[in-house]
SERO-542650 format. One record per residue (C-alpha): residue in three letters; z, y, x. Coordinates in Angstrom, 2 decimals. Layout:
% residues N
(rec ALA (Z Y X));
...
***
This chain:
% residues 367
(rec MET (228.29 40.39 201.40));
(rec LYS (229.34 39.86 197.78));
(rec LYS (227.31 37.54 195.59));
(rec GLN (226.66 40.41 193.18));
(rec ASP (225.19 42.53 195.99));
(rec THR (223.08 39.57 197.17));
(rec ASN (221.70 39.07 193.67));
(rec LEU (220.87 42.78 193.44));
(rec LEU (218.99 42.78 196.77));
(rec GLU (217.10 39.63 195.80));
(rec LYS (216.15 41.09 192.42));
(rec ARG (214.93 44.29 194.06));
(rec ALA (212.74 42.31 196.45));
(rec GLU (211.44 40.17 193.59));
(rec LEU (210.61 43.19 191.45));
(rec LYS (208.77 44.89 194.32));
(rec GLN (206.62 41.79 194.71));
(rec ILE (205.96 41.75 190.95));
(rec ILE (204.83 45.38 191.16));
(rec ASN (202.51 44.59 194.08));
(rec GLU (200.89 41.83 192.05));
(rec GLY (200.91 43.91 188.88));
(rec MET (198.80 46.65 190.47));
(rec ARG (195.89 44.19 190.41));
(rec GLU (196.52 43.43 186.72));
(rec THR (196.03 46.92 185.35));
(rec PHE (192.88 47.30 183.25));
(rec PRO (190.64 49.00 185.83));
(rec ALA (191.87 46.95 188.81));
(rec TYR (191.51 43.67 186.92));
(rec PHE (187.81 44.26 186.27));
(rec TYR (187.20 45.88 189.65));
(rec ASP (188.58 42.76 191.33));
(rec ALA (186.56 40.47 189.05));
(rec ILE (183.38 42.31 190.04));
(rec GLY (184.40 42.29 193.70));
(rec TYR (185.08 38.54 193.69));
(rec GLY (181.71 38.04 192.04));
(rec PHE (179.97 39.88 194.89));
(rec VAL (182.02 37.94 197.47));
(rec LYS (180.92 34.64 195.96));
(rec ILE (177.24 35.58 195.43));
(rec PHE (176.64 37.33 198.75));
(rec ARG (179.26 35.40 200.78));
(rec LEU (181.09 38.56 201.81));
(rec LYS (184.15 38.30 204.03));
(rec LYS (186.24 40.70 201.98));
(rec LEU (186.27 42.43 198.62));
(rec PRO (184.10 45.54 198.32));
(rec HIS (185.92 48.85 197.96));
(rec TRP (187.18 49.43 194.43));
(rec ALA (184.93 52.52 194.11));
(rec PHE (181.87 50.28 194.52));
(rec SER (183.15 47.96 191.78));
(rec ALA (183.82 51.00 189.57));
(rec VAL (180.18 52.08 189.93));
(rec VAL (178.97 48.54 189.15));
(rec LEU (181.18 48.40 186.05));
(rec TYR (179.77 51.77 184.96));
(rec VAL (176.21 50.45 185.33));
(rec LEU (177.07 47.32 183.36));
(rec LEU (178.46 49.43 180.52));
(rec LEU (175.58 51.94 180.73));
(rec LEU (172.57 49.58 180.82));
(rec PRO (172.75 47.92 177.35));
(rec GLY (172.11 51.22 175.52));
(rec PRO (168.95 52.29 177.42));
(rec LEU (167.62 48.70 177.41));
(rec ILE (167.97 48.46 173.64));
(rec ALA (166.39 51.90 173.31));
(rec LEU (163.51 50.74 175.54));
(rec VAL (162.93 47.58 173.51));
(rec THR (162.98 49.46 170.20));
(rec GLY (160.92 52.34 171.56));
(rec GLU (163.68 54.84 170.81));
(rec ILE (163.84 55.92 174.44));
(rec TYR (160.47 57.66 174.16));
(rec ARG (161.94 60.02 171.56));
(rec TRP (164.95 60.97 173.66));
(rec GLY (165.50 64.61 174.41));
(rec ALA (168.21 66.91 175.76));
(rec PHE (170.66 65.89 173.03));
(rec GLU (170.68 62.22 174.07));
(rec LEU (170.96 63.09 177.76));
(rec ILE (173.95 65.31 177.02));
(rec LEU (175.60 62.48 175.11));
(rec TYR (175.09 60.12 178.05));
(rec SER (176.52 62.70 180.43));
(rec ALA (179.57 63.04 178.18));
(rec GLY (179.92 59.25 178.10));
(rec THR (179.80 59.18 181.89));
(rec PHE (182.61 61.71 182.09));
(rec LEU (184.67 59.68 179.61));
(rec TYR (184.16 56.59 181.77));
(rec LEU (185.57 58.52 184.73));
(rec GLY (188.82 58.59 182.78));
(rec SER (189.31 54.94 183.76));
(rec VAL (188.89 55.86 187.43));
(rec ASP (191.41 58.69 187.04));
(rec ALA (193.85 56.27 185.37));
(rec TYR (193.35 53.71 188.15));
(rec ILE (194.14 56.21 190.93));
(rec ASN (197.14 57.53 189.03));
(rec LEU (198.60 54.08 188.39));
(rec VAL (197.83 52.35 191.67));
(rec HIS (198.40 55.27 194.03));
(rec ASN (201.15 57.22 192.28));
(rec ILE (203.13 55.63 189.45));
(rec LEU (203.50 51.99 190.52));
(rec PRO (203.98 52.65 194.28));
(rec GLY (206.45 55.40 193.41));
(rec ILE (208.48 53.05 191.23));
(rec ARG (208.33 50.31 193.89));
(rec ASP (209.24 52.48 196.88));
(rec HIS (211.69 54.98 195.40));
(rec ILE (213.02 53.91 192.00));
(rec VAL (213.74 50.20 192.44));
(rec ASP (216.10 50.73 195.40));
(rec ALA (218.04 53.34 193.43));
(rec VAL (218.79 51.00 190.50));
(rec LYS (222.33 49.66 190.85));
(rec SER (222.38 46.69 188.46));
(rec VAL (220.39 43.51 187.96));
(rec GLU (220.41 44.15 184.21));
(rec SER (218.66 47.49 184.67));
(rec LEU (216.11 45.89 187.00));
(rec ASN (215.41 43.25 184.36));
(rec GLN (214.78 46.02 181.83));
(rec LEU (212.44 47.77 184.26));
(rec GLU (210.56 44.50 184.85));
(rec LYS (209.99 44.08 181.09));
(rec TRP (208.71 47.65 180.81));
(rec LEU (206.33 47.18 183.73));
(rec ILE (204.91 43.87 182.50));
(rec SER (204.31 45.36 179.07));
(rec THR (202.69 48.44 180.62));
(rec TRP (200.05 46.55 182.63));
(rec SER (199.49 43.80 180.05));
(rec ILE (195.71 43.30 179.85));
(rec SER (195.92 41.97 176.29));
(rec LYS (197.80 45.05 175.09));
(rec TRP (195.45 47.39 176.96));
(rec LEU (192.40 45.71 175.43));
(rec THR (193.86 45.47 171.92));
(rec PHE (194.84 49.13 171.96));
(rec GLY (191.64 50.32 173.62));
(rec LEU (189.22 48.27 171.53));
(rec GLY (190.97 49.30 168.32));
(rec VAL (190.91 52.99 169.20));
(rec GLY (187.44 52.63 170.74));
(rec PHE (185.96 51.08 167.60));
(rec ILE (187.37 53.78 165.32));
(rec ALA (186.40 56.57 167.75));
(rec GLY (182.96 55.07 168.39));
(rec LEU (182.22 54.72 164.69));
(rec SER (183.32 58.26 163.82));
(rec THR (181.58 59.70 166.91));
(rec SER (178.30 57.94 166.07));
(rec MET (178.37 59.30 162.53));
(rec PHE (179.10 62.81 163.80));
(rec GLU (176.34 62.59 166.43));
(rec ASN (173.85 61.63 163.69));
(rec TYR (175.05 64.61 161.69));
(rec LEU (174.66 67.01 164.63));
(rec ALA (171.19 65.68 165.48));
(rec GLY (170.11 65.80 161.84));
(rec ARG (168.60 62.33 162.23));
(rec PHE (169.39 58.75 163.22));
(rec ILE (169.91 58.94 166.98));
(rec GLY (169.06 55.27 167.55));
(rec PHE (170.79 51.99 168.27));
(rec GLY (170.69 52.49 172.05));
(rec VAL (172.75 55.68 171.98));
(rec ILE (175.13 54.21 169.42));
(rec ILE (175.76 51.14 171.60));
(rec SER (176.51 53.42 174.56));
(rec THR (178.75 55.55 172.34));
(rec PHE (180.87 52.44 171.83));
(rec LEU (180.76 51.01 175.37));
(rec LEU (181.20 53.92 177.79));
(rec PRO (183.97 55.84 175.99));
(rec THR (185.92 52.64 175.27));
(rec ALA (186.65 52.36 179.01));
(rec ALA (188.42 55.71 178.65));
(rec TYR (190.12 54.96 175.32));
(rec ILE (191.65 51.80 176.81));
(rec ASN (193.42 54.01 179.34));
(rec LEU (195.15 55.94 176.60));
(rec TYR (197.56 52.99 176.42));
(rec PRO (199.33 53.66 179.75));
(rec ILE (199.43 57.37 178.87));
(rec PHE (201.49 56.57 175.78));
(rec ARG (203.52 53.97 177.69));
(rec MET (204.46 56.59 180.28));
(rec LEU (206.01 58.67 177.50));
(rec THR (208.74 56.03 177.27));
(rec PHE (209.34 55.62 181.03));
(rec PRO (211.70 58.58 181.68));
(rec ILE (213.79 57.73 178.59));
(rec GLU (213.89 54.09 179.71));
(rec LEU (215.03 55.14 183.18));
(rec ALA (217.75 57.40 181.75));
(rec THR (219.56 54.29 180.44));
(rec TYR (219.74 52.61 183.88));
(rec GLN (222.54 52.67 186.41));
(rec LEU (221.14 54.75 189.26));
(rec GLU (222.35 55.59 192.76));
(rec LEU (222.99 59.34 192.51));
(rec TYR (224.65 62.03 194.59));
(rec GLU (227.58 62.62 192.27));
(rec SER (228.47 66.06 193.59));
(rec ASP (224.98 67.39 192.86));
(rec PRO (222.91 64.83 190.87));
(rec ALA (219.92 67.16 190.54));
(rec ASN (219.43 66.93 194.31));
(rec SER (219.70 63.14 194.46));
(rec GLU (216.73 61.51 196.15));
(rec VAL (215.90 59.33 193.14));
(rec VAL (215.84 62.37 190.83));
(rec GLN (213.59 64.34 193.17));
(rec ARG (211.30 61.33 193.66));
(rec LEU (211.14 60.76 189.91));
(rec VAL (210.26 64.42 189.31));
(rec TYR (207.47 64.14 191.89));
(rec ILE (206.02 60.95 190.34));
(rec LEU (206.07 62.42 186.83));
(rec ASN (204.63 65.76 187.97));
(rec VAL (201.74 64.07 189.80));
(rec HIS (201.14 61.97 186.67));
(rec ILE (200.87 65.16 184.61));
(rec TYR (198.58 66.74 187.23));
(rec PHE (196.20 63.76 187.03));
(rec LEU (196.09 64.03 183.24));
(rec SER (195.83 67.79 183.05));
(rec GLY (193.14 67.93 185.75));
(rec TYR (190.95 65.42 183.94));
(rec PHE (191.43 66.93 180.48));
(rec ALA (190.99 70.45 181.85));
(rec ILE (187.55 69.55 183.19));
(rec GLY (186.68 67.81 179.92));
(rec THR (187.81 70.83 177.91));
(rec MET (185.73 73.19 180.04));
(rec ILE (182.64 70.98 179.74));
(rec ALA (183.07 70.79 175.99));
(rec ALA (183.44 74.56 175.82));
(rec LEU (180.35 75.30 177.89));
(rec VAL (178.02 72.77 176.21));
(rec SER (177.50 73.78 172.59));
(rec GLU (176.57 70.24 171.50));
(rec LEU (179.99 69.04 172.68));
(rec SER (182.12 71.94 171.46));
(rec TRP (183.58 69.83 168.65));
(rec THR (185.14 67.49 171.24));
(rec ILE (187.53 70.25 172.33));
(rec TRP (189.77 69.26 169.44));
(rec LEU (189.56 65.63 170.60));
(rec TYR (190.72 66.64 174.08));
(rec ILE (193.57 68.65 172.61));
(rec PHE (194.70 65.80 170.35));
(rec LEU (194.30 62.90 172.80));
(rec GLY (194.97 64.79 176.03));
(rec TRP (196.90 68.02 175.81));
(rec THR (199.28 66.93 173.05));
(rec PRO (200.53 63.88 175.04));
(rec ILE (200.76 66.07 178.17));
(rec ILE (203.03 68.56 176.37));
(rec ILE (205.13 65.73 174.93));
(rec GLN (205.32 64.08 178.39));
(rec PHE (206.56 67.31 179.96));
(rec LEU (209.28 67.71 177.32));
(rec VAL (210.29 64.05 177.53));
(rec ASN (210.48 64.28 181.33));
(rec GLN (212.82 67.26 181.17));
(rec TYR (214.99 65.66 178.48));
(rec ALA (215.36 62.38 180.38));
(rec ILE (216.01 64.01 183.77));
(rec ARG (218.57 66.33 182.20));
(rec LYS (220.27 63.30 180.61));
(rec ILE (220.40 61.46 183.95));
(rec ILE (221.91 64.49 185.69));
(rec ILE (224.47 65.28 182.97));
(rec ASN (225.63 61.65 182.74));
(rec ALA (226.13 61.50 186.52));
(rec LYS (227.96 64.83 186.56));
(rec TRP (230.34 63.76 183.82));
(rec GLN (231.12 60.47 185.55));
(rec ASN (232.35 62.45 188.54));
(rec LEU (234.00 65.19 186.47));
(rec ASN (235.92 62.61 184.43));
(rec LYS (237.25 61.05 187.65));
(rec LEU (238.39 64.47 188.88));
(rec GLN (240.01 65.27 185.54));
(rec MET (241.93 61.99 185.67));
(rec GLN (243.16 62.80 189.19));
(rec ILE (244.19 66.33 188.10));
(rec LYS (246.02 64.97 185.07));
(rec GLU (247.79 62.34 187.18));
(rec LEU (248.97 64.96 189.69));
(rec GLN (250.21 67.23 186.94));
(rec ASN (252.15 64.44 185.23));
(rec ASN (253.66 62.65 188.23));
(rec LYS (253.96 64.79 191.37));
(rec LEU (254.18 68.39 190.29));
(rec THR (258.02 68.28 190.13));
(rec THR (258.62 66.16 193.25));
(rec ALA (256.25 67.93 195.69));
(rec PRO (255.17 71.17 194.00));
(rec GLU (253.63 73.00 196.98));
(rec THR (251.54 70.07 198.22));
(rec THR (250.58 69.12 194.68));
(rec ILE (249.51 72.66 193.75));
(rec THR (247.33 72.86 196.88));
(rec ARG (245.73 69.53 196.01));
(rec LEU (245.30 70.62 192.37));
(rec ASN (243.52 73.79 193.47));
(rec GLN (241.19 71.76 195.69));
(rec LEU (240.35 69.32 192.89));
(rec MET (239.86 72.11 190.33));
(rec ASP (237.66 74.04 192.76));
(rec LEU (235.56 70.91 193.34));
(rec HIS (235.45 70.33 189.57));
(rec ASP (234.16 73.86 188.96));
(rec ARG (231.54 73.60 191.71));
(rec ILE (230.18 70.33 190.34));
(rec SER (230.25 71.65 186.78));
(rec ALA (228.25 74.72 187.87));
(rec LYS (225.46 72.63 189.40));
(rec PRO (222.16 72.71 187.45));
(rec ASN (221.70 70.17 184.68));
(rec SER (217.93 70.03 185.11));
(rec ALA (215.33 69.74 187.84));
(rec LEU (213.19 72.28 185.97));
(rec ASN (212.72 75.59 187.78));
(rec TRP (210.64 78.71 187.23));
(rec GLY (207.87 77.39 189.47));
(rec THR (207.57 74.17 187.47));
(rec GLY (207.63 76.01 184.17));
(rec LEU (205.01 78.58 185.18));
(rec SER (202.77 75.87 186.63));
(rec PHE (202.93 73.94 183.37));
(rec LEU (202.23 77.06 181.30));
(rec ASN (199.18 77.75 183.47));
(rec GLN (197.91 74.25 182.72));
(rec LEU (198.35 74.85 178.99));
(rec MET (196.14 77.93 179.24));
(rec LEU (193.13 75.72 180.05));
(rec PRO (192.55 74.38 176.51));
(rec LEU (193.00 77.92 175.13));
(rec LEU (190.43 79.18 177.63));
(rec GLY (188.13 76.35 176.59));
(rec LEU (188.42 77.32 172.93));
(rec LEU (187.66 80.95 173.76));
(rec LEU (184.60 80.01 175.84));
(rec GLY (183.36 77.64 173.17));
(rec ASN (183.54 80.39 170.56));
(rec ILE (182.70 83.38 172.76));
(rec ASP (179.74 84.35 170.58));
(rec LYS (181.92 84.55 167.47));
(rec LEU (184.58 86.46 169.39));
(rec LEU (182.05 89.03 170.67));
(rec LYS (180.63 89.51 167.17));
(rec PHE (184.14 90.04 165.82));
(rec ILE (184.94 92.58 168.55));
(rec ALA (181.63 94.39 167.89));
(rec ARG (182.52 94.77 164.20));
(rec THR (186.02 96.01 164.99));
(rec PRO (186.13 99.84 164.72));
***
């Protein structure tokens, strides 16, 4: 085995191990493990509790400060439906971290480890992928991004909640407005990081089926990983949009879901298609250029010495060239497009439900 091939195999194995370790360094997993190790040490457990248990404990830890402060200040005795709705909304926002954890640890990172790494043909490309991965699960970057966005969002949300209530809603609710949603805002970081992944991958040397790159395993696996990623996002934001539409006190958050959720989803879909198309076209042209060189060489050198054999070979090469050229340049099909359009109807439906009273009044006035 060549030294170059040995280095490539070693780098692939090394990167897979880095991914295995990196799964525990993502924002949710890092804190889930910390809580789990705490329970192991305190209660002398033999193994870590299930991550779902740690997720519930983390939720309680983020939830408790608000009600405790409200209890100490006496604000809790003035709570009504409005405050309970806000806490319910905060709970749903916290579930965004759980959604992100499942997406990362059970879809994106295992998919890259099991199906993308082995298809990368150069150590240089694997080094690039390693840098992207380490930056993506960097706790410091997650926290910096999330706390920055969380502070701005928490401050503006608190002010708007006071405006909606027509009074000061209390320090307890405000503290919870900062704590619970921040767990969700932190997970906006990997959403924006994933926007760069397909474009990053399009610059790598990949093992592709040159005669029909769109049907290469790595392309089909990549499409699956990216589609599942979009399904996780769209499912979560669809539920949030519907809740915001059905609860009048939260109707203003529909625009927040559209800006922070549906806009990145649309961009992700377009980026995915652009990058996959680029991967396919580059692979096709690598093969087509080889065929064109062979055709040109036959025409220049052998057409006069062995015309019949050469013409037969030329026809075969040109036929192969035409077949490869006619292959699709994208993995997008009607089913994928219609499915995505159906997902985009959810925020529109949410807007209609949230303003159904205005719509009915408008229809009633229409002659």
